[in-house]
C-alpha positions as a Markdown table, in Angstrom:
| # | Residue | x | y | z |
|---|---|---|---|---|
| 1 | Met | -10.7 | 0.3 | 6.9 |
| 2 | Asn | -10.6 | 1.8 | 3.4 |
| 3 | Tyr | -7.1 | 0.8 | 2.2 |
| 4 | Lys | -4.7 | -2.1 | 1.9 |
| 5 | Leu | -0.9 | -1.8 | 1.8 |
| 6 | Tyr | 0.6 | -4.9 | 0.3 |
| 7 | Ser | 3.9 | -5.5 | 2.1 |
| 8 | Ser | 6.3 | -8.0 | 3.4 |
| 9 | Glu | 8.3 | -8.2 | 6.6 |
| 10 | Gly | 11.7 | -6.6 | 6.3 |
| 11 | Cys | 10.8 | -4.6 | 3.2 |
| 12 | His | 12.3 | -1.2 | 3.8 |
| 13 | Leu | 10.3 | 0.3 | 0.9 |
| 14 | Cys | 7.1 | -1.0 | 2.5 |
| 15 | Glu | 8.1 | 0.7 | 5.7 |
| 16 | Gln | 8.6 | 4.0 | 3.8 |
| 17 | Ala | 5.2 | 3.6 | 2.2 |
| 18 | Tyr | 3.6 | 3.1 | 5.6 |
| 19 | Ile | 5.3 | 6.2 | 6.9 |
| 20 | Leu | 3.7 | 8.1 | 4.0 |
| 21 | Cys | 0.3 | 6.7 | 5.1 |
| 22 | Gln | 1.0 | 8.1 | 8.6 |
| 23 | Gln | 2.0 | 11.5 | 7.1 |
| 24 | Ala | -1.2 | 11.5 | 5.1 |
| 25 | Asn | -3.1 | 10.8 | 8.3 |
| 26 | Ile | -4.7 | 7.6 | 7.0 |
| 27 | Asp | -2.6 | 5.0 | 8.8 |
| 28 | Gln | -5.7 | 4.1 | 11.0 |
| 29 | Gln | -7.6 | 3.3 | 7.8 |
| 30 | Val | -4.9 | 1.0 | 6.3 |
| 31 | Ile | -4.7 | -2.7 | 6.6 |
| 32 | Val | -1.1 | -3.9 | 6.1 |
| 33 | Val | -1.2 | -7.2 | 4.2 |
| 34 | Asp | 1.9 | -9.4 | 4.3 |
| 35 | Ile | 2.0 | -11.1 | 0.9 |
| 36 | Ile | 4.3 | -13.9 | 1.9 |
| 37 | Asp | 1.3 | -15.8 | 3.4 |
| 38 | Asp | -0.5 | -16.0 | 0.1 |
| 39 | Glu | 1.0 | -17.5 | -3.1 |
| 40 | Lys | -1.4 | -15.6 | -5.3 |
| 41 | Leu | -0.4 | -12.3 | -3.7 |
| 42 | Val | 3.3 | -13.2 | -4.1 |
| 43 | Glu | 2.7 | -13.9 | -7.7 |
| 44 | Leu | 0.8 | -10.7 | -8.2 |
| 45 | Tyr | 2.9 | -8.3 | -6.2 |
| 46 | Gly | 6.2 | -10.1 | -5.3 |
| 47 | Ile | 8.4 | -7.7 | -7.2 |
| 48 | Ser | 6.0 | -4.7 | -7.0 |
| 49 | Ile | 5.6 | -4.1 | -3.2 |
| 50 | Pro | 4.7 | -1.9 | -1.7 |
| 51 | Val | 1.3 | -1.5 | -3.4 |
| 52 | Phe | -1.4 | 0.8 | -2.0 |
| 53 | Glu | -5.0 | -0.2 | -2.8 |
| 54 | His | -8.4 | 1.3 | -2.2 |
| 55 | Ile | -10.5 | -1.6 | -0.9 |
| 56 | Asn | -13.9 | -0.6 | -2.4 |
| 57 | Thr | -12.7 | 0.4 | -5.9 |
| 58 | Gly | -9.6 | -1.9 | -6.3 |
| 59 | Glu | -7.6 | 1.1 | -7.6 |
| 60 | Lys | -3.9 | 0.7 | -6.9 |
| 61 | Leu | -0.9 | 2.9 | -6.5 |
| 62 | Phe | 2.4 | 1.1 | -7.2 |
| 63 | Trp | 5.7 | 2.1 | -5.6 |
| 64 | Pro | 7.5 | 4.4 | -6.0 |
| 65 | Phe | 5.1 | 7.2 | -4.9 |
| 66 | Thr | 5.5 | 10.4 | -3.0 |
| 67 | Leu | 3.3 | 11.8 | -0.3 |
| 68 | Glu | 1.8 | 14.2 | -2.8 |
| 69 | Gln | 1.0 | 11.3 | -5.2 |
| 70 | Leu | -0.5 | 9.3 | -2.3 |
| 71 | Lys | -2.8 | 12.2 | -1.3 |
| 72 | Glu | -3.8 | 12.7 | -4.9 |
| 73 | Ala | -4.6 | 9.0 | -5.2 |
| 74 | Ile | -6.7 | 9.1 | -2.0 |
| 75 | Arg | -8.7 | 12.0 | -3.4 |
| 76 | Glu | -9.2 | 10.3 | -6.8 |
| 77 | Phe | -10.0 | 6.8 | -5.3 |
């Protein structure tokens, strides 16, 4: 797994972000992290989800982003 997608159950924007991951053919490399289980993550990302993160570099892409922006971020990460 190379990426995390910070999310929350019932978040329609998070669902859209995951669909973009599928369209970029990286969904098998993405760990979906539900922030609700971690107070620190809620504090960090509560109003920002979905947030896409490269696990090794810590680089993040905050919503809103397009498929093209996601692909560019993957190349740059």
